[in-house]
C-alpha positions in Angstrom: 139.9 102.8 105.3 136.7 101.3 104.0 134.1 103.9 104.8 131.7 101.1 105.9 133.9 100.3 108.9 133.1 103.6 110.9 129.4 103.1 110.2 129.4 99.5 111.5 131.4 100.6 114.6 129.0 103.5 115.3 125.9 101.4 114.6 127.1 98.7 117.0 127.3 101.3 119.8 123.7 102.2 119.0 122.6 98.6 119.5 122.4 97.6 115.8 123.4 94.1 115.0 124.4 92.6 111.6 125.1 89.0 110.9 126.2 87.1 107.8 126.2 90.1 105.6 128.2 93.3 105.1 127.7 96.6 103.3 129.3 96.6 99.8 130.1 99.8 98.0 131.2 98.3 94.6 127.9 97.0 93.3 126.6 98.1 89.9 123.6 99.6 91.7 125.9 101.5 94.2 125.8 100.5 97.8 124.1 97.3 98.9 124.4 94.2 101.1 126.6 91.2 100.4 126.5 87.7 102.0 129.7 87.0 103.8 128.8 83.3 104.2 126.1 80.9 103.2 122.8 82.1 104.7 119.8 80.1 105.7 116.2 81.0 105.3 114.8 82.6 108.4 118.2 83.9 109.7 117.9 87.4 111.3 120.5 89.4 109.4 120.0 92.9 110.9 118.3 94.3 114.0 117.8 98.0 114.6 116.5 98.9 118.1 114.2 101.8 118.6 116.9 104.0 120.1 118.8 103.9 116.8 115.8 105.0 114.7 115.3 108.6 113.5 111.6 109.2 113.6 109.2 112.0 114.5 109.9 111.3 118.1 113.6 112.2 117.6 112.9 115.5 115.8 114.2 118.3 118.1 111.7 120.6 119.8 113.5 123.5 118.2 112.2 122.3 114.8 108.8 121.2 115.9 108.1 124.5 117.6 108.9 126.5 114.4 106.6 124.6 111.9 102.8 124.1 111.7 101.4 121.2 113.6 100.2 119.8 110.3 103.8 119.4 109.0 104.3 116.0 107.5 106.7 113.5 109.1 108.5 113.4 105.7 109.1 117.1 105.9 110.2 117.1 109.5 112.7 114.3 109.0 114.2 116.2 106.0 114.5 119.3 108.2 116.1 117.3 111.0 118.5 115.8 108.5 119.9 119.3 107.8 119.6 120.9 111.2 120.3 117.9 113.4 122.3 115.6 111.0 122.8 111.9 111.5 126.2 110.6 112.6 128.9 111.4 110.0 129.6 107.7 109.4 126.0 107.2 108.4 125.9 110.3 106.2 129.0 109.1 104.3 127.0 106.2 102.8 123.9 108.3 102.0 123.6 109.2 98.3 124.9 112.5 97.1 122.7 115.0 95.3 124.0 114.0 91.9 122.8 110.5 92.6 119.2 111.8 92.3 119.6 113.0 88.7 117.8 109.8 87.5 114.7 111.0 89.3 112.1 112.7 87.0 111.5 115.4 89.7 114.9 116.9 88.7 114.5 116.5 85.0 113.8 119.5 82.6 110.1 120.2 82.1 110.2 119.0 78.5 111.4 115.6 79.7 108.8 115.4 82.4 106.1 116.0 79.9 107.2 112.8 78.0 106.7 110.6 81.0 103.9 108.0 80.8 100.6 109.4 82.4 101.0 107.5 85.7 104.6 108.5 86.2 103.7 112.1 85.4 100.9 112.0 87.9 103.2 110.8 90.6 105.8 113.5 89.9 103.1 116.2 90.0 101.9 114.8 93.4 105.6 114.7 94.5 106.1 118.3 93.5 102.9 119.4 95.3 103.9 117.6 98.5 107.4 119.0 98.4 106.2 122.6 97.8 104.0 122.4 100.9 106.8 121.0 103.1 109.2 123.6 101.7 106.7 126.4 102.4 106.4 125.3 106.0 110.1 124.9 106.6 111.2 128.1 104.7 109.0 130.2 106.9 110.5 128.9 110.1 114.1 128.4 109.0 115.2 131.0 106.4 118.8 129.8 106.6 117.9 126.5 104.8 118.3 126.6 101.0 115.8 125.3 98.6 118.5 123.0 97.0 119.6 121.7 100.4 116.0 120.9 101.4 115.2 119.2 98.1 118.2 117.0 98.6 117.3 116.1 102.2 113.6 115.5 101.2 114.7 112.9 98.7 117.1 111.3 101.1 114.1 110.7 103.4 111.8 109.7 100.6 114.2 107.0 99.3 115.7 105.7 102.5 112.8 105.6 105.0 110.8 102.7 106.3 107.2 102.3 107.2 106.9 103.1 110.9 103.6 102.6 112.6 103.3 103.7 116.3 100.5 105.2 118.3 101.8 108.6 117.3 102.3 108.1 113.6 99.0 106.3 113.2 97.5 109.8 113.2 99.3 110.5 109.9 98.4 109.2 106.4 99.8 105.7 105.9 102.3 107.0 103.3 103.7 109.5 105.8 104.4 107.0 108.6 108.2 107.1 108.1 111.4 106.6 109.9 115.1 106.3 109.0 117.1 103.2 109.9 120.9 103.0 109.9 122.4 99.9 108.2 118.9 98.6 107.1 118.7 101.5 104.6 121.6 100.0 102.6 119.6 97.1 101.2 118.8 97.4 97.5 115.4 96.5 96.0 114.3 93.2 94.5 110.9 92.0 93.6 111.2 89.3 96.2 113.5 90.1 99.1 114.2 89.7 102.8 111.4 90.3 105.2 111.4 93.6 107.2 109.3 93.5 110.4 108.8 96.0 113.2 107.6 95.8 116.8 107.5 98.5 119.5 109.5 96.2 121.8 112.2 95.0 119.5 112.5 97.6 116.8 113.2 96.4 113.3 114.4 93.0 112.0 115.5 92.0 108.5 115.2 88.3 108.0 116.5 86.1 105.1 113.6 85.1 102.9 115.5 82.2 101.4 119.0 80.7 101.4 121.8 82.9 99.9 125.2 81.7 98.9 128.4 83.5 100.0 129.1 86.5 97.8 125.4 86.9 96.7 123.7 90.3 97.0 121.0 90.3 99.6 118.0 92.6 99.0 114.7 93.7 100.5 111.6 94.5 98.6 110.3 98.1 98.5 106.8 96.7 97.6 104.8 95.4 94.7 105.3 98.4 92.5 105.0 99.2 88.8 107.9 100.6 86.9 106.1 104.0 86.7 106.2 104.1 90.5 109.8 102.9 90.8 110.9 105.5 88.2 109.1 108.4 89.9 109.9 107.5 93.5 113.3 105.8 93.3 114.7 106.8 89.9 115.2 103.4 88.4 113.4 100.7 86.3 113.4 97.0 86.5 113.9 95.1 83.2 111.6 92.2 84.3 109.0 93.4 86.8 106.3 91.0 87.6 104.4 93.8 89.2 104.6 96.2 86.3 101.4 97.5 84.7 100.3 100.0 82.1 97.7 102.6 83.1 94.8 103.1 80.6 92.8 105.7 82.5 93.6 108.5 80.1 92.5 106.3 77.2 89.4 104.7 78.7 87.8 107.3 80.9 86.8 109.6 77.9 84.8 106.6 76.5 82.5 106.6 79.5 79.5 108.9 79.4 78.7 111.0 82.5 76.1 108.7 83.9 78.1 105.5 83.6 81.2 107.2 84.9 79.3 108.5 87.9 77.9 105.1 88.6 81.4 103.6 88.6 82.6 106.4 90.9 79.6 105.7 93.3 80.6 102.1 93.4 84.3 103.0 94.0 85.3 101.3 90.8 86.5 104.3 88.9 90.2 104.7 88.0 93.2 102.5 87.9 92.4 100.9 84.6 95.3 98.6 84.0 97.1 96.2 81.7 98.9 93.6 83.8 102.2 91.9 82.9 100.2 89.2 81.1 99.0 92.0 78.8 95.4 91.3 79.9 93.2 94.0 81.4 92.5 93.9 85.1 88.9 93.0 86.2 88.1 96.7 86.9 89.2 97.5 83.3 87.1 94.7 81.9 84.0 96.1 83.7 84.6 99.6 82.4 85.1 98.3 78.8 81.9 96.3 79.0 80.1 99.3 80.5 80.9 101.3 77.5 79.6 98.6 75.1 76.6 97.3 77.1 73.0 98.1 76.1 71.2 100.7 78.2 69.2 98.0 79.9 72.2 95.9 81.1 75.1 98.2 82.1 74.2 98.7 85.8 74.0 94.9 86.3 77.5 94.6 84.9 78.9 96.9 87.6 77.1 94.8 90.2 78.7 91.6 89.1 76.4 90.2 86.4 78.3 88.4 83.7 78.3 90.3 80.4 76.7 88.8 77.4 78.8 87.3 74.6 78.0 90.2 72.3 79.1 92.7 75.0 82.3 90.9 75.6 83.0 90.8 71.9 82.4 94.5 71.6 84.5 95.2 74.6 87.4 93.3 73.1 87.0 95.3 69.9 87.0 98.5 71.9 90.1 97.5 73.7 91.8 96.7 70.5 91.0 100.2 69.1 92.2 101.9 72.3 95.5 100.0 72.3 96.2 100.6 68.6 95.7 104.3 69.1 98.0 104.1 72.1 100.7 102.5 70.0 100.6 105.6 67.7 100.9 107.8 70.8 103.8 105.7 72.1 105.7 106.0 68.7 105.2 109.8 68.9 106.6 109.9 72.4 109.6 107.9 71.5 110.4 110.2 68.6 110.2 113.2 71.0 112.4 111.5 73.5 115.1 111.0 70.8 114.8 114.7 69.9 115.2 116.0 73.4 118.2 118.4 73.4 118.2 119.8 76.9 118.1 116.5 78.9 120.9 114.3 80.2 121.7 111.0 78.5 120.4 109.1 81.6 117.1 110.9 81.4 116.7 110.1 77.7 117.7 106.5 78.3 115.2 106.0 81.1 112.4 107.5 79.1 113.2 105.4 76.1 113.4 102.3 78.1 110.1 102.9 79.9 108.3 103.5 76.6 109.8 100.4 75.1 108.5 98.4 78.1 105.0 99.8 77.6 105.2 99.3 73.9 106.0 95.6 74.4 103.1 95.1 76.8 100.6 96.9 74.6 101.6 95.1 71.4 101.1 91.7 73.1 97.7 92.9 74.3 96.7 93.9 70.8 97.6 90.4 69.6 95.3 89.0 72.3 92.5 91.2 71.1 93.0 90.1 67.5 92.7 86.5 68.6 89.6 87.5 70.7 91.4 86.3 73.8 92.0 89.5 75.8 88.7 89.6 77.6 87.3 86.5 79.1 
């Protein structure tokens, strides 16, 4: 029997409705949703009532009473996944542990060290968050294994939805999570179906455009860079309109303490980026101009005064130098990726592909600086 049939039968009993689409298990990206007929823009494809949602409110008291009150929702849902599992028909379509081998969290340390700076930062944060959740759970439930909890923690991290209620609003925005049957089978696309939530009606997934019969129907996980998608979901998009290259590690050392402190005071420090157009974002332009501006002008630049032509020219030249040095670094990283001998093929492939993407954006940006057209 098709293993999606028991899931659909169980979900229907829980009040979940599905129209015009069906789960598909034979897609290149694994499970997903396929249109069973022509769909119109605005059609409601899936509804998930509140009673079918696994959230903090559904975590058993036996778990809540054995962990600190500060325990994250992410960590609680992972524990509940192990100690109070979802219906078997739901679990059968949840990824197995081996499916997470593409995630840098599970890569050898040597491979993690070759990640781009932003992806590496995200993995370090991920590890810190996991370690704290594991510490809280292990003290109350010694029967849970580290490997089992890691798996459950990533199931929650990759399949949860943003869930804002009067109770979850007390948590950081990134920890307002819930698990939704059926709706968690949609794959990611840059532009996808709308997911909406209300306290009265639960969740709805609505077609964002017309789909032909047999087309894959996706939702969007958000406007994320490929560094984020790699670290958090274990994949890269070949053409990502929201991709960006982080330059913090290259540009921050160019700022002296006074100018860096002034940027920080104005909340304009960090997230220095090259966009898909290979042009620096406005925040990056300000920082570049700040480095190059005369002592009498630089504070005015932060506050919105247009930089002089000489400062813009110098900033363009500075950017060129930073990017050319970055290309040397990229080449070195690519060689190290090729030389990795304790990593899987998929790990080396993803690392090489990500550095290739960054190399392409940076080379285009260098050409813009040469033509004096990068900073305007």
